[in-house]
C-alpha positions in Angstrom: 30.4 32.3 12.6 29.9 33.1 8.9 29.6 30.0 6.7 29.4 29.7 3.0 25.8 30.1 1.9 25.5 26.5 0.6 26.3 25.4 4.2 23.4 27.3 5.6 19.9 25.8 5.5 16.8 27.9 6.1 14.9 26.4 9.1 12.3 29.1 9.8 11.2 32.7 9.5 9.8 35.5 11.7 6.2 36.3 10.8 6.0 39.4 13.0 5.5 40.5 16.6 3.3 38.7 19.1 1.8 40.9 21.8 3.5 44.0 23.2 6.4 42.5 25.2 8.8 41.8 22.3 7.8 38.2 21.5 7.8 37.1 17.9 5.6 34.8 15.8 7.9 32.2 14.3 7.3 29.8 11.4 9.3 26.6 11.5 10.3 24.8 8.3 11.7 21.8 10.3 10.1 18.3 9.8 9.4 18.4 13.6 8.5 22.1 13.9 9.4 22.4 17.6 13.0 21.3 16.8 13.8 24.8 15.4 14.7 25.8 19.0 17.4 23.1 19.2 19.3 24.8 16.4 19.5 28.1 18.2 21.4 30.4 17.9 20.2 30.9 14.3 21.6 33.3 11.8 20.4 35.6 9.0 21.0 34.5 5.3 24.6 35.6 5.1 25.5 34.4 8.6 26.5 37.9 9.8 23.8 38.2 12.5 23.0 35.7 15.2 19.7 35.2 17.0 19.2 33.1 20.2 15.6 31.8 20.1 13.5 30.3 22.9 10.0 29.1 22.1 7.3 30.0 24.6 4.2 28.4 23.2 2.5 27.1 20.1 0.2 29.6 18.3 -1.9 29.2 15.1 0.5 28.7 12.2 3.6 28.4 14.2 5.1 29.4 17.6 5.5 32.3 19.8 9.0 32.9 21.0 11.6 35.2 22.5 14.8 36.4 20.8 17.6 37.5 23.1 17.9 41.3 23.1 14.4 41.9 21.7 12.3 43.6 24.4 9.7 45.7 22.6 6.9 45.2 20.0 8.8 47.7 17.7 12.0 45.6 17.9 10.0 42.4 17.1 8.2 44.2 14.2 11.5 45.2 12.7 12.4 41.5 12.4 9.3 40.6 10.4 10.2 38.5 7.3 13.7 37.6 8.6 14.6 34.1 7.4 16.5 32.1 9.9 19.3 29.7 9.1 21.5 27.1 10.7 24.6 25.4 9.5 24.2 22.1 7.6 26.3 20.2 10.1 23.8 21.1 12.9 21.0 19.2 11.0 20.4 15.5 11.2 21.6 13.2 8.4 18.7 12.4 6.2 17.6 8.9 5.1 18.7 8.1 1.5 15.3 9.0 0.1 14.9 12.4 1.7 16.5 15.7 0.7 16.9 19.2 1.9 15.0 21.6 -0.5 18.2 23.8 -0.7 20.1 20.8 -2.2 17.5 20.3 -5.0 17.4 23.9 -6.2 19.5 24.5 -9.4 19.7 20.7 -10.2 19.1 19.7 -13.8 16.2 17.4 -14.5 16.4 14.9 -17.4 13.8 12.5 -18.7 14.5 8.7 -18.8 15.9 9.2 -22.4 18.5 11.7 -21.2 16.7 14.8 -22.6 17.1 17.9 -20.4 13.6 18.9 -19.2 14.6 21.9 -17.1 16.2 23.0 -13.8 14.7 22.9 -10.3 13.7 26.5 -9.5 12.0 25.7 -6.2 10.2 23.0 -4.2 6.6 23.7 -3.4 4.1 22.0 -1.2 0.4 23.0 -1.4 -0.9 20.2 0.9 -0.7 16.9 -1.0 3.0 16.3 -1.6 6.1 18.2 -2.8 6.3 19.5 -6.3 9.5 20.4 -8.1 9.0 23.7 -9.9 11.0 23.4 -13.2 12.1 26.2 -15.5 14.0 25.9 -18.7 14.6 27.4 -22.2 12.2 24.9 -23.9 9.4 25.5 -21.4 6.7 28.1 -22.0 6.5 28.8 -18.3 7.2 26.9 -15.1 6.2 23.2 -14.9 5.3 21.5 -11.6 6.6 17.9 -11.4 5.2 15.7 -8.6 8.1 14.8 -6.4 7.1 11.2 -6.0 9.0 8.0 -6.6 6.9 7.2 -9.7 7.6 10.6 -11.3 11.2 11.1 -10.0 12.8 7.7 -9.7 16.4 9.0 -9.4 17.9 11.9 -7.5 21.7 11.9 -7.9 23.0 15.0 -6.1 26.7 13.9 -6.5 26.3 14.0 -10.3 24.0 17.0 -9.9 21.0 15.6 -11.8 17.5 14.2 -11.3 16.0 11.6 -13.6 12.2 12.0 -14.1 9.5 9.9 -15.6 6.8 12.6 -15.8 3.1 11.9 -16.1 1.8 11.8 -19.7 1.1 15.2 -21.1 3.1 17.2 -18.4 5.7 18.4 -20.9 
């Protein structure tokens, strides 16, 4: 079942146990959160462990669910923090203007004049819209670039680069 890491996409995480009968609290990173169940069985990060998941109900901040073989609160507690992955070929094909966060990490970002601004360290979202967290030698710290069409007109994953037109004063 093991797949190369780049072929695995993180679709959720276990937030801890729920109740005393072995149920887990589950955070879904899917666009339609309940769809995480359709990708079951999910794996750990290196693909060495498999987890069959069934959602039982929605709870604040996620879902309550059962994992095959987990019967006690202690077993569920032991899985807290586990990130859950599925293989890329299980996921739907995205429209041309949407990207999986995993595909953006590590991509170099250039300005419209071809000057390297930095590399994407992570994709953050604090409520309004996605932000590309950039790091680079010439940056004093990390810079958060709004991931909007105005600020990021071109994403060329085949060439491994992003062209940005950052707001004035960001760099």
